[in-house]
N, CA, C and O atoms as CSV, one atom per row, in Angstrom:
chain,resi,resn,atom,element,x,y,z
A,1,UNK,N,N,20.515,66.565,89.578
A,1,UNK,CA,C,21.027,66.399,88.233
A,1,UNK,C,C,20.578,67.603,87.407
A,1,UNK,O,O,19.405,67.975,87.416
A,2,UNK,N,N,21.520,68.199,86.700
A,2,UNK,CA,C,21.185,69.344,85.857
A,2,UNK,C,C,21.117,68.899,84.407
A,2,UNK,O,O,21.926,68.092,83.949
A,3,UNK,N,N,20.147,69.434,83.701
A,3,UNK,CA,C,19.990,69.117,82.290
A,3,UNK,C,C,20.554,70.210,81.395
A,3,UNK,O,O,20.652,70.029,80.182
A,4,UNK,N,N,20.923,71.330,81.977
A,4,UNK,CA,C,21.463,72.429,81.194
A,4,UNK,C,C,22.751,72.896,81.832
A,4,UNK,O,O,22.820,73.058,83.051
A,5,UNK,N,N,23.774,73.114,81.021
A,5,UNK,CA,C,25.062,73.597,81.500
A,5,UNK,C,C,25.295,74.974,80.879
A,5,UNK,O,O,25.091,75.166,79.681
A,6,UNK,N,N,25.713,75.907,81.688
A,6,UNK,CA,C,25.987,77.253,81.187
A,6,UNK,C,C,27.143,77.205,80.196
A,6,UNK,O,O,28.014,76.340,80.286
A,7,UNK,N,N,27.142,78.125,79.265
A,7,UNK,CA,C,28.215,78.169,78.272
A,7,UNK,C,C,29.583,78.322,78.917
A,7,UNK,O,O,30.563,77.778,78.408
A,8,UNK,N,N,29.672,79.045,80.018
A,8,UNK,CA,C,30.960,79.237,80.687
A,8,UNK,C,C,31.457,77.947,81.333
A,8,UNK,O,O,32.659,77.804,81.561
A,9,UNK,N,N,30.558,77.002,81.633
A,9,UNK,CA,C,30.932,75.748,82.281
A,9,UNK,C,C,31.131,74.603,81.294
A,9,UNK,O,O,31.572,73.521,81.682
A,10,UNK,N,N,30.815,74.830,80.035
A,10,UNK,CA,C,30.905,73.757,79.028
A,10,UNK,C,C,32.350,73.408,78.713
A,10,UNK,O,O,33.219,74.278,78.649
A,11,UNK,N,N,32.584,72.145,78.522
A,11,UNK,CA,C,33.893,71.686,78.061
A,11,UNK,C,C,33.885,71.732,76.535
A,11,UNK,O,O,32.819,71.646,75.925
A,12,UNK,N,N,35.044,71.865,75.914
A,12,UNK,CA,C,35.063,71.889,74.443
A,12,UNK,C,C,34.672,70.521,73.870
A,12,UNK,O,O,34.913,69.482,74.486
A,13,UNK,N,N,34.069,70.545,72.692
A,13,UNK,CA,C,33.684,69.306,72.027
A,13,UNK,C,C,34.935,68.525,71.634
A,13,UNK,O,O,35.924,69.125,71.213
A,14,UNK,N,N,34.908,67.202,71.763
A,14,UNK,CA,C,36.076,66.413,71.361
A,14,UNK,C,C,36.230,66.405,69.840
A,14,UNK,O,O,35.270,66.621,69.101
A,15,UNK,N,N,37.438,66.156,69.401
A,15,UNK,CA,C,37.697,66.059,67.968
A,15,UNK,C,C,37.021,64.816,67.410
A,15,UNK,O,O,36.936,63.798,68.097
A,16,UNK,N,N,36.541,64.883,66.172
A,16,UNK,CA,C,35.920,63.687,65.575
A,16,UNK,C,C,36.935,62.554,65.420
A,16,UNK,O,O,38.111,62.790,65.142
A,17,UNK,N,N,36.465,61.344,65.601
A,17,UNK,CA,C,37.312,60.167,65.460
A,17,UNK,C,C,37.441,59.845,63.969
A,17,UNK,O,O,36.447,59.821,63.244
A,18,UNK,N,N,38.659,59.602,63.526
A,18,UNK,CA,C,38.874,59.241,62.123
A,18,UNK,C,C,38.582,57.754,61.952
A,18,UNK,O,O,39.157,56.909,62.638
A,19,UNK,N,N,37.680,57.456,61.027
A,19,UNK,CA,C,37.299,56.074,60.777
A,19,UNK,C,C,37.376,55.780,59.292
A,19,UNK,O,O,37.458,56.687,58.464
A,20,UNK,N,N,37.349,54.510,58.976
A,20,UNK,CA,C,37.316,54.077,57.589
A,20,UNK,C,C,35.902,53.570,57.311
A,20,UNK,O,O,35.615,52.383,57.463
A,21,UNK,N,N,35.024,54.486,56.903
A,21,UNK,CA,C,33.624,54.139,56.697
A,21,UNK,C,C,33.463,53.142,55.555
A,21,UNK,O,O,32.585,52.280,55.606
A,22,UNK,N,N,34.295,53.250,54.531
A,22,UNK,CA,C,34.191,52.341,53.392
A,22,UNK,C,C,34.429,50.899,53.835
A,22,UNK,O,O,33.706,49.994,53.419
A,23,UNK,N,N,35.421,50.688,54.663
A,23,UNK,CA,C,35.702,49.340,55.166
A,23,UNK,C,C,34.525,48.812,55.987
A,23,UNK,O,O,34.157,47.645,55.858
A,24,UNK,N,N,33.940,49.652,56.822
A,24,UNK,CA,C,32.802,49.227,57.628
A,24,UNK,C,C,31.620,48.841,56.740
A,24,UNK,O,O,30.910,47.879,57.033
A,25,UNK,N,N,31.412,49.580,55.671
A,25,UNK,CA,C,30.309,49.267,54.759
A,25,UNK,C,C,30.579,47.956,54.039
A,25,UNK,O,O,29.673,47.136,53.889
A,26,UNK,N,N,31.831,47.741,53.585
A,26,UNK,CA,C,32.168,46.476,52.928
A,26,UNK,C,C,31.963,45.289,53.864
A,26,UNK,O,O,31.470,44.243,53.441
A,27,UNK,N,N,32.335,45.442,55.121
A,27,UNK,CA,C,32.141,44.364,56.097
A,27,UNK,C,C,30.649,44.090,56.287
A,27,UNK,O,O,30.232,42.934,56.367
A,28,UNK,N,N,29.850,45.151,56.359
A,28,UNK,CA,C,28.410,44.983,56.503
A,28,UNK,C,C,27.787,44.291,55.304
A,28,UNK,O,O,26.954,43.398,55.462
A,29,UNK,N,N,28.187,44.699,54.103
A,29,UNK,CA,C,27.677,44.052,52.893
A,29,UNK,C,C,28.073,42.579,52.878
A,29,UNK,O,O,27.267,41.712,52.538
A,30,UNK,N,N,29.307,42.309,53.247
A,30,UNK,CA,C,29.770,40.921,53.301
A,30,UNK,C,C,28.977,40.088,54.290
A,30,UNK,O,O,28.664,38.928,54.020
A,31,UNK,N,N,28.650,40.675,55.435
A,31,UNK,CA,C,27.864,39.957,56.441
A,31,UNK,C,C,26.461,39.645,55.917
A,31,UNK,O,O,25.940,38.554,56.153
A,32,UNK,N,N,25.845,40.597,55.206
A,32,UNK,CA,C,24.517,40.358,54.634
A,32,UNK,C,C,24.571,39.276,53.560
A,32,UNK,O,O,23.668,38.445,53.465
A,33,UNK,N,N,25.624,39.287,52.755
A,33,UNK,CA,C,25.752,38.263,51.706
A,33,UNK,C,C,25.935,36.879,52.327
A,33,UNK,O,O,25.325,35.908,51.879
A,34,UNK,N,N,26.769,36.794,53.352
A,34,UNK,CA,C,26.984,35.513,54.028
A,34,UNK,C,C,25.684,35.020,54.653
A,34,UNK,O,O,25.356,33.838,54.559
A,35,UNK,N,N,24.947,35.923,55.289
A,35,UNK,CA,C,23.666,35.537,55.883
A,35,UNK,C,C,22.695,35.047,54.817
A,35,UNK,O,O,21.962,34.083,55.036
A,36,UNK,N,N,22.691,35.711,53.664
A,36,UNK,CA,C,21.810,35.301,52.567
A,36,UNK,C,C,22.173,33.894,52.087
A,36,UNK,O,O,21.294,33.056,51.889
A,37,UNK,N,N,23.460,33.642,51.904
A,37,UNK,CA,C,23.907,32.328,51.428
A,37,UNK,C,C,23.561,31.237,52.437
A,37,UNK,O,O,23.099,30.161,52.058
A,38,UNK,N,N,23.782,31.513,53.714
A,38,UNK,CA,C,23.455,30.528,54.747
A,38,UNK,C,C,21.953,30.248,54.758
A,38,UNK,O,O,21.532,29.097,54.880
A,39,UNK,N,N,21.149,31.304,54.630
A,39,UNK,CA,C,19.699,31.116,54.656
A,39,UNK,C,C,19.187,30.373,53.431
A,39,UNK,O,O,18.127,29.749,53.486
A,40,UNK,N,N,19.921,30.431,52.330
A,40,UNK,CA,C,19.501,29.697,51.141
A,40,UNK,C,C,19.453,28.190,51.397
A,40,UNK,O,O,18.661,27.482,50.775
A,41,UNK,N,N,20.295,27.697,52.306
A,41,UNK,CA,C,20.293,26.281,52.641
A,41,UNK,C,C,19.062,25.883,53.460
A,41,UNK,O,O,18.743,24.700,53.574
A,42,UNK,N,N,18.378,26.871,54.024
A,42,UNK,CA,C,17.243,26.596,54.900
A,42,UNK,C,C,15.937,27.168,54.347
A,42,UNK,O,O,15.046,27.527,55.117
A,43,UNK,N,N,15.818,27.254,53.030
A,43,UNK,CA,C,14.618,27.862,52.443
A,43,UNK,C,C,13.347,27.086,52.799
A,43,UNK,O,O,12.306,27.693,53.054
A,44,UNK,N,N,13.420,25.761,52.819
A,44,UNK,CA,C,12.229,24.973,53.159
A,44,UNK,C,C,11.811,25.197,54.605
A,44,UNK,O,O,10.625,25.344,54.901
A,45,UNK,N,N,12.786,25.221,55.503
A,45,UNK,CA,C,12.471,25.455,56.915
A,45,UNK,C,C,11.940,26.870,57.127
A,45,UNK,O,O,11.039,27.087,57.937
A,46,UNK,N,N,12.497,27.822,56.403
A,46,UNK,CA,C,12.009,29.195,56.511
A,46,UNK,C,C,10.581,29.312,56.004
A,46,UNK,O,O,9.758,30.002,56.605
A,47,UNK,N,N,10.291,28.643,54.906
A,47,UNK,CA,C,8.937,28.681,54.357
A,47,UNK,C,C,7.945,28.023,55.315
A,47,UNK,O,O,6.824,28.504,55.482
A,48,UNK,N,N,8.359,26.924,55.942
A,48,UNK,CA,C,7.480,26.238,56.885
A,48,UNK,C,C,7.199,27.103,58.111
A,48,UNK,O,O,6.100,27.064,58.664
A,49,UNK,N,N,8.176,27.869,58.527
A,49,UNK,CA,C,8.020,28.733,59.702
A,49,UNK,C,C,7.509,30.123,59.336
A,49,UNK,O,O,7.421,31.004,60.191
A,50,UNK,N,N,7.176,30.314,58.069
A,50,UNK,CA,C,6.719,31.607,57.557
A,50,UNK,C,C,7.730,32.717,57.831
A,50,UNK,O,O,7.360,33.822,58.229
A,51,UNK,N,N,8.990,32.419,57.619
A,51,UNK,CA,C,10.076,33.383,57.805
A,51,UNK,C,C,10.830,33.633,56.503
A,51,UNK,O,O,12.011,33.982,56.529
A,52,UNK,N,N,10.165,33.460,55.378
A,52,UNK,CA,C,10.824,33.666,54.086
A,52,UNK,C,C,11.270,35.101,53.884
A,52,UNK,O,O,12.147,35.373,53.063
A,53,UNK,N,N,10.675,36.013,54.622
A,53,UNK,CA,C,11.043,37.414,54.501
A,53,UNK,C,C,12.480,37.666,54.978
A,53,UNK,O,O,13.033,38.730,54.702
A,54,UNK,N,N,13.086,36.723,55.675
A,54,UNK,CA,C,14.470,36.888,56.101
A,54,UNK,C,C,15.398,37.014,54.895
A,54,UNK,O,O,16.356,37.787,54.929
A,55,UNK,N,N,15.122,36.263,53.835
A,55,UNK,CA,C,15.934,36.369,52.616
A,55,UNK,C,C,15.808,37.762,52.007
A,55,UNK,O,O,16.795,38.338,51.548
A,56,UNK,N,N,14.607,38.291,52.005
A,56,UNK,CA,C,14.383,39.638,51.486
A,56,UNK,C,C,15.125,40.676,52.331
A,56,UNK,O,O,15.661,41.650,51.801
A,57,UNK,N,N,15.150,40.464,53.624
A,57,UNK,CA,C,15.865,41.374,54.514
A,57,UNK,C,C,17.348,41.406,54.175
A,57,UNK,O,O,17.961,42.473,54.162
A,58,UNK,N,N,17.926,40.243,53.901
A,58,UNK,CA,C,19.340,40.188,53.516
A,58,UNK,C,C,19.572,40.929,52.203
A,58,UNK,O,O,20.547,41.667,52.065
A,59,UNK,N,N,18.678,40.730,51.248
A,59,UNK,CA,C,18.811,41.425,49.967
A,59,UNK,C,C,18.720,42.926,50.120
A,59,UNK,O,O,19.488,43.663,49.502
A,60,UNK,N,N,17.787,43.389,50.939
A,60,UNK,CA,C,17.650,44.824,51.174
A,60,UNK,C,C,18.884,45.363,51.897
A,60,UNK,O,O,19.311,46.486,51.630
A,61,UNK,N,N,19.457,44.585,52.802
A,61,UNK,CA,C,20.681,45.000,53.484
A,61,UNK,C,C,21.832,45.199,52.515
A,61,UNK,O,O,22.608,46.144,52.658
A,62,UNK,N,N,21.951,44.317,51.530
A,62,UNK,CA,C,23.001,44.450,50.515
A,62,UNK,C,C,22.764,45.705,49.676
A,62,UNK,O,O,23.695,46.466,49.412
A,63,UNK,N,N,21.523,45.916,49.263
A,63,UNK,CA,C,21.204,47.090,48.439
A,63,UNK,C,C,21.480,48.380,49.206
A,63,UNK,O,O,22.051,49.318,48.651
A,64,UNK,N,N,21.083,48.433,50.465
A,64,UNK,CA,C,21.350,49.631,51.265
A,64,UNK,C,C,22.843,49.846,51.479
A,64,UNK,O,O,23.305,50.986,51.524
A,65,UNK,N,N,23.599,48.761,51.611
A,65,UNK,CA,C,25.045,48.884,51.736
A,65,UNK,C,C,25.669,49.458,50.480
A,65,UNK,O,O,26.576,50.287,50.560
A,66,UNK,N,N,25.194,49.026,49.322
A,66,UNK,CA,C,25.712,49.556,48.061
A,66,UNK,C,C,25.369,51.036,47.935
A,66,UNK,O,O,26.198,51.830,47.490
A,67,UNK,N,N,24.151,51.410,48.323
A,67,UNK,CA,C,23.780,52.824,48.301
A,67,UNK,C,C,24.648,53.639,49.265
A,67,UNK,O,O,25.011,54.778,48.969
A,68,UNK,N,N,24.975,53.055,50.409
A,68,UNK,CA,C,25.840,53.733,51.370
A,68,UNK,C,C,27.237,53.948,50.797
A,68,UNK,O,O,27.872,54.965,51.075
A,69,UNK,N,N,27.719,52.996,50.000
A,69,UNK,CA,C,29.031,53.177,49.362
A,69,UNK,C,C,29.039,54.401,48.456
A,69,UNK,O,O,29.991,55.181,48.471
A,70,UNK,N,N,27.979,54.570,47.667
A,70,UNK,CA,C,27.897,55.751,46.809
A,70,UNK,C,C,27.825,57.025,47.641
A,70,UNK,O,O,28.429,58.033,47.277
A,71,UNK,N,N,27.098,56.994,48.745
A,71,UNK,CA,C,26.969,58.163,49.607
A,71,UNK,C,C,28.309,58.538,50.230
A,71,UNK,O,O,28.660,59.717,50.281
A,72,UNK,N,N,29.056,57.549,50.702
A,72,UNK,CA,C,30.332,57.820,51.362
A,72,UNK,C,C,31.365,58.300,50.354
A,72,UNK,O,O,32.143,59.206,50.654
A,73,UNK,N,N,31.385,57.716,49.177
A,73,UNK,CA,C,32.379,58.107,48.175
A,73,UNK,C,C,32.133,59.499,47.641
A,73,UNK,O,O,33.083,60.208,47.309
A,74,UNK,N,N,30.860,59.913,47.551
A,74,UNK,CA,C,30.537,61.242,47.044
A,74,UNK,C,C,30.580,62.304,48.140
A,74,UNK,O,O,30.438,63.494,47.856
A,75,UNK,N,N,30.767,61.895,49.352
A,75,UNK,CA,C,30.765,62.833,50.475
A,75,UNK,C,C,32.084,63.437,50.616
A,75,UNK,O,O,32.295,64.260,51.507
């Protein structure tokens, strides 16, 4: 197995795939919101199992998704 390929043997890089990053971010934000809402029904069980940080994780996921929207739109 070779880890280095000579420049003369290299194949050209493929073209970038066109994607809709905004849609992917909206879907991710929606998934975090749904997870947060579902976990709200289980707050007592989460507290008993010392897993209350799961709600915080969902909130941080939403915030990071919103920040990603600003990054993608300004890019």
